[in-house]
Every structure is written in structure tokens, then in C-alpha cells.
C-alpha positions in Angstrom: 0.0 0.0 0.0 2.8 2.4 0.9 4.6 1.7 -2.3 1.4 2.4 -4.3 1.0 5.8 -2.5 4.6 6.7 -3.2 4.2 5.8 -6.9 1.0 7.8 -7.0 2.8 10.8 -5.4 5.7 10.6 -7.8 3.4 10.4 -10.8 1.4 13.4 -9.5 4.6 15.4 -9.0 5.8 14.6 -12.5 2.5 15.6 -14.1 2.1 18.8 -12.0 5.7 19.7 -12.8 5.1 19.2 -16.5 1.9 21.2 -16.4 3.7 24.0 -14.6 6.5 23.9 -17.2 3.9 24.0 -20.0 2.2 27.0 -18.5 5.5 28.8 -18.2 6.3 28.2 -21.9 2.8 29.2 -22.8 3.0 32.4 -20.9 6.4 33.3 -22.4 5.2 32.5 -25.9 2.2 34.8 -25.4 3.9 37.6 -23.4 7.6 37.5 -24.4 7.6 41.0 -25.8 4.6 42.4 -23.9 4.8 45.9 -22.5 4.1 45.6 -18.8 4.8 49.3 -18.1 1.1 49.9 -17.3 1.8 47.7 -14.2 4.9 49.6 -13.0 4.7 49.8 -9.2 1.7 47.4 -9.1 1.2 44.0 -7.5 -2.0 42.1 -8.2 -3.3 38.8 -6.8 -6.3 36.8 -7.9 -8.1 35.8 -4.6 -11.0 33.7 -5.9 -14.6 34.6 -6.1 -17.3 36.1 -4.0 -20.7 34.5 -3.3 -22.0 35.7 -6.7 -19.1 34.2 -8.5 -17.5 37.7 -9.2 -13.7 37.8 -9.2 -11.8 39.2 -6.3 -8.5 41.0 -7.2 -6.3 42.2 -4.3 -3.5 44.5 -5.2 -1.1 47.3 -4.4 -1.1 50.4 -6.6 -0.1 53.5 -4.5 -0.5 55.8 -7.5 -4.2 54.8 -8.0 -5.4 54.4 -4.4 -5.9 57.2 -1.9 -6.2 55.4 1.5 -4.1 56.6 4.4 -4.5 53.3 6.3 -3.7 50.8 3.6 -1.2 52.9 1.7 -2.1 51.8 -1.8 -3.8 48.5 -1.2 -7.1 47.8 -3.0 -9.7 45.1 -3.5 -11.6 45.1 -6.7 -14.6 43.0 -7.4 -15.0 42.2 -11.1 -18.2 41.1 -12.8 -17.6 37.5 -13.9 -19.2 38.1 -17.3 -17.7 41.3 -18.6 -14.8 41.9 -16.2 -16.0 45.4 -15.2 -15.3 46.6 -11.7 -18.6 46.4 -9.7 -17.1 47.5 -6.4 -13.8 48.6 -4.8 -13.1 48.6 -1.1 -10.9 51.6 -1.1 -11.0 55.2 -2.4 -9.6 54.9 -5.9 -8.2 58.0 -7.5 -8.3 56.8 -11.0 -11.0 54.2 -11.5 -10.6 54.0 -15.3 -6.9 53.2 -14.9 -7.6 50.6 -12.2 -10.3 49.1 -14.5 -7.8 48.9 -17.3 -5.0 47.2 -15.4 -7.3 44.8 -13.5 -8.8 43.6 -16.8 -5.3 43.3 -18.3 -4.3 41.2 -15.3 -7.3 38.9 -15.4 -6.7 38.2 -19.1 -3.2 37.0 -18.2 -4.9 34.1 -16.3 -2.2 33.9 -13.6 -2.6 34.1 -9.8 -0.1 36.9 -9.2 1.8 39.6 -11.1 4.3 42.1 -9.6 6.0 44.8 -11.6 8.4 47.1 -9.7 9.0 50.8 -10.4 11.9 50.0 -12.8 9.7 47.7 -14.9 11.1 44.3 -13.8 8.3 41.8 -14.1 7.7 38.9 -11.7 5.1 36.2 -12.7 3.6 33.6 -10.5 2.0 30.8 -12.4 1.6 27.9 -10.0 0.4 29.8 -7.0 0.7 33.2 -5.3 3.8 32.3 -3.3 6.0 30.5 -5.9 7.9 32.8 -8.3 7.9 31.2 -11.7 9.3 33.7 -14.1 11.0 37.1 -14.0 11.9 39.6 -16.8 14.5 42.2 -16.0 14.9 45.5 -17.9 18.7 45.1 -18.0 21.6 43.2 -16.5 22.1 45.7 -13.6 18.5 45.1 -12.5 19.1 41.3 -12.6 22.1 41.8 -10.3 20.0 43.6 -7.8 18.1 40.4 -7.0 20.5 38.1 -5.1 19.2 34.8 -6.3 20.4 32.2 -8.8 18.6 32.6 -12.2 18.6 30.6 -15.4 17.8 32.4 -18.6 15.0 30.8 -20.5 14.4 33.1 -23.4 15.6 36.6 -24.3 15.3 38.5 -21.0 13.0 36.0 -19.2 14.5 34.1 -16.3 13.5 31.3 -14.0 14.7 31.1 -10.3 16.8 28.1 -9.5 
């Protein structure tokens, strides 16, 4: 019985690893040369759905949110059919800009996206905690992140 469980676990890990690898390749193929500048200084997380099935997006966008307590954090509720914001939990300075970047994020179909002020892109494909891919604007920016990286394609890297 224990041997069967171990084999099942091994097969599951191999399949999940292959699926993750496929999703990474698919993401790079689609977004290799994408301009992520609209996300500069923004972090976004897909947090599931509310009781009506609408999508919950949590994020950090200090230039779009005016909230002295949360300092740029927001929660946006998107209609599940047309991806329009139906509610925000914070005072948003530029709702049109937030609408635009939240929709762009949801179309990426990933759980998390972080883009720093310099334009370095960090993509989470498997879950919200596991960094899958990074794109750096130049070699100096790559050196600022003390981690081992392997280049996958052009300026896209994967952490080792």
C-alpha cells in the first residue's frame, strides 16, 4: 500500500511539474515582448470569487489608491461576465486606470503579477507564493536580485 501511494505521489509530482512547465512556456510565448509598463509599481493577486461568482482581485497600486490606512492596497470586485469593476473597497483616485490594469491582469490568467518601479516583471503561475518567471529590464537590475537565475528566453529568467 505504501509503495502504491509513493508511486502515485511521484506520478502526481511529475504531471504537475510538466503542467507548470507547459504553463510557463505558454506564458512566455504569449507575453515574451509584452509591454508591462502599465503595471509599473503594481502588485496584483487573484483571490478567488465572492458569493455571486464575481472575481476578487487584491492589489497594491499606490498611485491609484488614496487610503491613508492601507497605503495603496485595494480590493476590486470584477463582474464574472464582462470583467467590469462592480465594487472597490478603497478610495480609488483613477477608477478608469484601475479598471484597465485589473482587466489586463485577469486576461493573463495567472494568480499573481508584480512589476516594480523600474519595470522588472515577476510572474507567479503555480500559486501566489511561488515565483515562476522574471523579466529584467537590464543586466544591472538582474544583479539587484540576489538569487540564482537561469535564462529561459531573451530577457526572461527562472529562479533556480
